[in-house]
N, C-alpha and C positions, 0 to 999 in steps of 0.2 A: 307869639309875636304879633299881637294885635296892635293896630295903629292907634295913635293917640286919640282919645275921645270916644273910642269904641268900647262897648261892653262885651262884644264877642269878636273873635277873630273872623276874618272873611276868608272863606275857602271857595275858590273858583275851580269847578270841575269841567274840563274840556272833553266832551264826548259823552253821549247818553246811551251807550250800549249796555251790556249786562254788567260790566265792571263799574263804569262811571255812574250808572243809575243806582246801583246798590250802595256805592260810597256816598252819594248825595243823600239817599234815603236814610242811611245810618247816621250821617252827621247833622241832619236838620234837627234843630233843637239844641245842639251843642255848639253850633257856629252859625255865622251868617253865610249860608250856602247859596252859591250861584251855579246853576247848571247851564252850560252853553252847548247847544246841539242844533244842527240844521233841521232836525225833525221835531215835530210836536209830540212824538210818541217813542216809547221803548218797544223794540221788536225782540221777542224771545226767539233767537235765530234757529234753534234746533226744532222749532215748529214750522219752519218755512215750507218744507217739502210736503208735510201733511196738509198744510193750508193750500198748497197748489192743487191738490185733488179734492179738498174739502174746504172751500173758502170760509165756511162758517166757523171753522176751528180758529181762524185768525181773530175772531171777535174776543177771544180770551188771551191770545198771544201778542196782540198789539195793544199796548197800554199807554194811554195819555200820560205824559210826564206829570201833569197837574194832579192826576189821581193818586199818586204815591208821594208827591212832594207838596203837601199843603202849606208847609212852613219854609219853603225855599223860593228863590227867585229863578225863573226859567227864562232864558234868553234864546229865542229861536233864530239862530244865525250860525255862521262858521267863523272860526278863528283864522286870522290872516297873519298875525304877528304876536310875539311875546317879548315884553321888555322885563326889566328886573322887578317891576312892581305892577304891571298891568297886562291884560290880554286885549288885543285889538281885534275887532270883529269886522266881517265883510260889510255890515250895514253902518259902519262908522262909529260904533260904540267903543268906549274904553272901560274895561272892567278891572278895577284895582283889586289886588289880592294880597293877603298876608301869607296864605299858603295856596299853592297851585297843584292840581292833580291832573296829569295827562292820561287820557283814556280814549284815544281816538281810534284805536284798532285798525281795521282794514277799510279801504275805500270802496264802499258800496254805492250803487247808483239808485238808492231807494228814494221814492218821492218824499217831500217834506211833510205832507199831511197824511194822517191815518186814513182818511176817507179814500185818498188816491191809492194808498197801498192796498186797501181792501179791493178796490177795483182791479188792480193788477192781478190779484189772485183769481178774481172772477174771469179775467181775460185768459189767464193760463189754463184754468179748468176748461173753458170753452175751446181753447186750442187743442187740448188733449181729447176732449169728447168728439170733436169734429174730425179727428185724424184716425186713420186705421193703423198707421205706423209712426213710431217716434224714434228719433235719433238723440242719444244723450252723449255729449262730448265731455269726457273726464271721468275717471274711475276712482276718485277719492270718495270721502263720505257723502258729499253732496250728490254726485252722480249715482253712487250705489243706492243711497236711500231713496232718491227720486225714482230710479228704476223699480225698486221694491214697492213703492207706493203705487206706481202705475200698473204693474203686473198683477197686484193683488186687487186693486179696485176695478181694473179694466182688463181682465184676463184674456179677452179676445184680441187685444191690440198687440201688434208686433213691435218689440222694443229691441233696439240695437245700441250697445254701449261701446264707444271707442275710447281707448286709453293709451297714452303714449308710453307708459311705463311697462316693465316686465310682469307686474302683478297688480291686482287691485289693492286699494287701501295700503299703500306702501309705508304709511306712518306706523303701522302695527306689524306684528310678526307674520312669517310665512304661513303658519298653520291657520291663523285667522283669515288671511287672504284666500287661502285655498277653500276654506269652508264657505266664504262669501261667494267665490266663483261657482262652487258646486250648487249653492242655493239658486243663484241666478240662472244657471244653465238648466236646472230642474224646472224652472218656470219658463223655459224656452226663450230666454234672453240671449241674443247673439252678442258675445263679448269678443271684441277685436283688440288684442293687446299689442303693444309696441308699434302702434300706429296713431296717426293724428289726422286732423282735418284742418285745412287752411281757414282760419277764422276770418280772414279778410275776404274770402269768397262767399261767405254766408249771406243769405237773404231770406226774407219771409216767404218769397214765392218759389225759391229753388226747392226741388224735391229729389234731386239726384246729387249725391255727394261722393267725391273721390277721396280716398284715404291716402296717406303717404306710402302705404304698402301696395297701392295699386288696386285696391278693392273698391267696388262700387256699392254704395248703400242707397237704397231708395226709401225715403221717409216723407210723410206728409208735413211733419214739423220737427223742430229741433230745440234742444235746450243746452246751453253752454254752462258747464259746471266745473270750471277750472279756477285756478288761483287768482285771487284779487290782490293788488299791491297794498302795501301798508299805507296808511294815511299820514305819511310823514314827510314827503318832499318839501312842503312849505316850511318845515322846521329848520331847513338849511339856511334860511334867511333870518333866523331868530337867535336869541341868546343861547338856545340849546344846540346850536350847530356843532359845537365841540363835544356834545354828549351823545352823538349818534355813531353807531358802528358802521361798517362798510355795507351793511344791508339795509340801513335806514332805521334800525331799531334803536330805541332809547336805552342807553346803558344805565343800569341801576345798581345801587349798593344792596346789601342783604336786607336792609330795612326798607327797601323799595324807594329810597330817595334817589333822584337823578344824580348821577356822578357829577360832583362839582358844585352841588347846591344843597343848602340846608333846609329850604322851605319849598322845594318842588319835588313831587313824587310822580311816579308813572306806574300804571297798572294795566293788566290785560295783554292783548296781543301785541301791543306796541313795544313791549319790553324785550330785552335781550336775554331773558331767563331761559336757560336751555331745557325746555320741557314742551310737551305737546300743548297746543293752544286749544284749551277746552273751557267750557262754561263754568264748571265747578271750580276750576283753578283760578279763573278770573274773579269769581266770587271770593275765593280765599285771599287774593291780592287785595280786594276792596276792603274786606273786614280787617286785614292786618294793618292797612294804612289808616283806617278809621281808628283803630286802637292806638296807633302811634301819634296821630293828630291829637287825640285826647290826652295822651301823655305829655305832649309838647305844650298843650294849653295849660297844663298843671305845672309847667316849669321843669319837667324831668330832663335830665341831661341826655345827650344823644346816646350815651353808652347804655341807657336803660330801655332804648327802643326795641320792640320785638323784631325778630329777623325771620326771613322767609327761607325755607329749605324745600327742595324738590323731593318728591316721593317716587315710588315705583309707578311706571306708566300704566294707565288703565284706559280702556275704551269700551264704549257700548254703542253699537250701531244698529239702527232699526232695519228690519227686513219686512216691510209691510206693516199691517196693523197688529199682528199677533205674534210675530217672531222677531228674533234679534240675534246679534252676535256680540259676545262679551269676551274681552281679553283682560284677564287679571294677572297679577305678577307671576303666579305659578299655575294658571289654568286658563284654557281657552275653550269655550263651548258656545253652541248655537241652539236655536229652537225656541220653544215656548217660554222657558224660564227667563232668559234675557228679554224676551218679548213682553212678558208680564212686568218686568222691571221698568222698561222704558217705552215700548212701542205704543201701548194703548193710550196713555195720557201724556206721554213725552215730558213728564215732570212739570207740566204747566201748572197744575194745582200747587205743587210744592214751591215753585218759583213765585207764583202770585202771592202765596202766603208769606214768603220771605220778604216780599215787597210791601207787606202790610195790607194786602188785599184779600178778597175772598178766594181762598185757594182750593175749595172743594166743589165749586159749582162746575159741573161738567155739561158739555153740550149734549142734550138728549138726542140730537140728530146724528151724533157721531156713532157709526156702527162699531160695535165692540167696545165702546167706552166703558171702563169699569165703574162700579158703584163706589160712591164716596166711602162707604163702610169698608170695602175691600182695600182701598188705598190706606186707610188708617190702620187696618190690621197688618198690612205688609210693610208699612213704613219702617218699623223697628228692625225687621229682618234685613232690609236693604242696608240700613246703617251698619249692621254687623258685618256685612260684606264689603263695606267701604264704597257702596255704589249710590249713596244718596247725597246729592244727585250727580251721577256720572254723566255729564252732558257733553255731547260732541259739538263744541262751539268752533268757530273759525274753520268751517268746512273748507273755505277757500284757501286755507294754508296748503292743502295737499290735493294735487290732482289725482 
């Protein structure tokens, strides 16, 4: 559905996270692609917690959009409205589209520049290093993985994890949760379940925290690792307002077109697809929509579009640099094997390669980082297990 006088259809992608970035990268050369994102970089989110204790790791996980999109237009701003033929931005631009892809995910308060994000990681590392004790609020993947990174890199520090739920990692099974709890307690992490901390009372100077269960926790610093809201409230004032469910998610058809629209798609965490919100699934969304866009460009009828189906839930959670926890459809296990699958390189090499960048360059300063040769030898085996790449994205979905 290219506009008159155009040689290529214009595809506007709103959101430069893992789903939107891969869709834009895949479509450049096939369409006039515009990526709209408030940041000038893509952050590979499953590397965030490693980067907190090792900021140099972020040099590979924070990727300028321009590095993987040499043939696309990058607009560094936020969307504020959507009409039937254009996206309006916060800085007053109007971006016309033939096809629109919504990939806004969750609302994170990340800085707009890559340089500032790197400084954030340096500050967090400094906060941890200068503290004898750390409080982590939230026992989902973010909280669990941060606790693991800290106790492995700084075994002398006292770590307390407070979680309001009855068990850790509630998005996976009981057996996996129990293995995670056992690992943390073996590392002397104090885990307080079915308790919470009043977030409104937090400050950078406070060192004594009261839980809802009446317990007192003393810590030199704290990290909040709880759920972030979807980045969708603004959509209630757009043409997509009737396409949102009661949780603010964008309702999609099986071909990932937004319900009620032939030329608007949605991918990633923003969708109402009933599945865990994970990185490899967001990548699958992006690749399916790229396939469907190419079919539409060729004039294929809607009945020929590829459809998306959910699979068996899988999860792979890191426990420090060398260990991990894996939940497969019929098997749950922990230890060095899942650690070798994910924990050492966190699939950064594979993800960079998928984005058309050097995927094998590892930080020599990273303790325990595998050699590139090991990665190549093991890659085929991971695919056989269905774990390439089983990435825990959208940590903030689950406290």
